N, C-alpha and C positions, 0 to 999 in steps of 0.2 A: 338506574331508576330505583329508588326504594320499594321492597317486596310488597310494602301495604299499599301501594300506590294503584289506583286504578283511573285510567282516564275516563271523562264522563262520556256516557253513549250519546248524547245530544247537548248542544250548547246554547246559550240564549244569544241573541242578536249582537250586543254589545262585545260578546268574547269572540263572535264568528268576524265580526269585522276587524276585531284587533289581529287575529291571527291572520286574515287574508291581507291587512294591510290597507283596509279601505274604512268606511264610517257606517254608523247605522243608517244614516240619509241616504247613502248612495245604495246600498243593498235594498233598503224600500224602494228606491226608484226603479232597481233592477226586477222587482217584484212588478211594479206598475206596468212596466213595456213587455212584459213576458219573457225577460231574460233569463231569470231565475225563478222555477214555481216555488208557490207559495208554501211552505211546509207546515204541518200540523201545527196545533197550538198546543201549549199542554194545560194543565188543570187550572193556571192561574191566568190563562186566555194568552199567553206569551208564546211567541213563537219558538220553536227550539229546531236547531240545525244539526242535521246527522252528519256521517262522514259522506254520503255521495254529495251531498248539499254543500260540504266545503270543498270537495274536489271541484266541483263545478262552479264554484265562486271562485278558487284559485286559478282556473283556467280564464275566466272572465278578465279579473284582475290582470293577468300575464298577457293576455291578447291586447286587452286597452292600454297597458303600457306601452306593447307595440306600435300604436297608433292605430289600429283598427278601431272604428266607431261602433259604438254599443248595437246600432241597428244591425251593422255587417254582421255583427257577434251572434245577434240573436238569428239572424237569417242561416249562418253557417251552422247553428245548431241544430235549427229545424229543417233544412234543405239537403236532400240527398236520399241515398238508399240505406243508411246506416240502420243497424239493427237496433232494437230496444235497448240492448245493453251497452252502447256505444254512442259516443255523439257523431254527428256527419263529417269524416274525415273529406268526403269529397267538397261538401259545402265549405269546411274550413279551407280546402286547398285553392278553391276558386276565390274566396275572399284574400288570401293572402298573396296570389298571385295579381288580384288587383290592385291590393295593397302595395305591392312591389312596382306596380306600373306607376302609381301616384307617387311614391318617394323618390323613383325616378326622374318623374317630372318636376317636384320640388326641387331637388339637387341641381337640374338643370337652372332653374329659377333662382336658386341662391348662386350659382356660377357666374348668372348673367349679372345679378345684384352686386356680386363682388366685385366683378369687371368694371361695372360702372362705377362704384364707389372709388376703386384704384384709379380710374381714369379722372375722377373729380379732384382726388388728391394730387395726381399727378399733373393735371392740365389745369385745375384751378376750379373752384367750385362750379363757375360758371360756363368757363370753355369745356369742361368735362360734361357740361349737359348737353352738349351739342353731337351729333354722331361724327366717328372717325372721317367720314369722308368731308365733313366741312372742315373740322379742325385740322387736318390734313393741308390745308391751303391757308391756314393763318399760323402754324407754328413757327415761321422763319421770321415773323415780324419782331421789331425791337420791342422789349418788355414795356409795357406800360402804354403802347400805343395804340392799343384796342381799348375801347371803353365799355363800360358796363352795358351802358345803352346800345353799343353795336352788337354785343351778344344777345341781348335782350331781344332787338331786332330781328337777328337770325334765328333765335329760338321760336319765335312766332314764325318766322317763314318755312322754318323745317315741318313745322305742324301743320301750315296750310299746303305746302307744295313739295314736303319732303326734303331729304338731303341733298338731292340735285339742286332744287331750287334755292336751296340756303348756299350752296357752295357757289352758285351762280351770284347770287346777290353778294357773298364775301367778297368779291372783286372790288365792289365799290368802296369796303371798309380797309381794304389793303390799300388803294390809290389813296385813302384819306390818311392812312396811318404813316403812307411815306411820304407825303407831300403836306408839311406843316403849314404851307401858305394856302393850301387848298382846304385843309381843315379849318383855317381859322375863317375863309368864306363861307364854309359851310355853316360854322357856329353862327357868325352873323345872320345868315340869312333865316336859318331856324329860328332866331329870336325874333327876327322881324315876322315871321310866320305865327310863332307864338303869341305877338301881340295882337293880334287880328281875332280877339276873343268875341264873346257874345254880343259884346257891347257894341262892336263895328260892324255897320250894314255892309251888306255886299256890294253895294256901288261906292263906298266910300275910296276915294283915290288911292289909299295906302294898298287896299286889295292888289288892284292893276301895278303898282309898282314893284310890290313883293312878287308877283307873277313873274316880271320881266327880269327881275334879278335871280328868280329861281332858275328860269330858262337859261340866261346866261352862264348860272354856275353849271346846270347839269351839261350844257355844252361844252365849256370848259374841263368837267369831270371826263366825260367821254373822250373827249381829245388826248387826255392824260393817259387813258386807259387804252388806247391806241398805240400813243407812241411807247409806252413801256411793254408794249405785248400781251397785257393781261387779258385782251379779247381774244387772242389765240389759245391763250390758256384755258378759257371758257368752251371754246370749241371741242379741245381735247378731253373736257369734263365729260360730255356727251358719250364720248366713244369710250373712255374710262369706265363710265357709269353701265354702259350697256354691255362691257365686256365681263364687269362684275354681277352683272344682273340680267342676263340673257333672258328674253321672254318674247313670243310672238305677240306681234300686235297689228291690228288694222290701222290703228290711228297715226296720227303725224309724230315721227320719232323725235320732231324739235319740241313737242309739247311737255313741257315740263312739269305739267300738274296732270300727266295722264302715266298711271302705273309705277310713280317715282315715289309713292308714299306708304306709310306702313299698311301692310294686309288688312284690309278689313276696315278701314278708316274713311272717315266721312269724305265727300267730295270737297274740292277746293273751296267751289262757290258755296256749298254748306259751312265750312269752316270759316270763311269769310263773313257769313252772316252771324255766326256765332261770337264773332270776336269783338269785342265794344272797342271804339275808338271815340275819345273825347276831343271831336272835331266840330268847330264853329261852323256856321253857314258860310260866313268871310272866308273861312281857311278852305273850306270846301271849293268856293267860286275862284280862290285863288290857284287852286292846284287845276282845276277846269282851263282857267286862262294860261297856266304855263303848258298845259297839254296843247291848247290849239296852238301856240306860240311855235311848240316843236314841230306840230303838224304841218305848218307854213313853211317851215324850214327843211322839211324832208324832200329828196329829190324826186320822189313819188309825186309828189304835187306840184 
């Protein structure tokens, strides 16, 4: 350093900001929230910053760069038993401990998100959105045998009834994926039901006919599920789930809507009431008639 050079005893806000790596606007904000004491003004009514101001400003920038919120920095400087000559080490230590806990939570969340992204890349964007408990049932199916609408349905079911409910419903799509003729019948009946739009009255003969076809198809689908042993796989799902998620309960263990959803999620009844379905009165009536036909075939009746 040149012998004739002497550093200034005080600097203006622009120089202070440049040295600390911030902006004059940020420094003014520090003043407003009580983070940095307002310095005395010079004869030109401009703020002047001395050595202690700069030390404080550097600490603020370092802590802010570490991810500590400005309010927490202010609390750290003003809380504790530190003397007037030093900032509160106790307050800073508490703030850093809290920050470390927050960062650990963020790291865990990032790992969860990274795992989800990896699953979506590995399983496919839609398949990867489902939980492992559901996708494990679908992995051995032929490529292209599952449709996007199948996965969409499972996604909705998992949201309402949880992974166990979706895994049980996956049995239906496994049967359709592995029996092309059954899939063709399913498509034909789906098309017939879609044709029952708002222009079709509920007493139209097509409604009853579609209900009969739906009932016949569901009976055939159930027979295929039994013959292929998929119903036994369904029974095993409950045992597997309970082994993976042991929890005491007074409710019926066979109730897939109880204790099988995400913690803190809404009930199945609430979820169903919040999920919109574009279903016409004729389509509702068709479903009711199909259920009535199924009840008539039940051994219990």
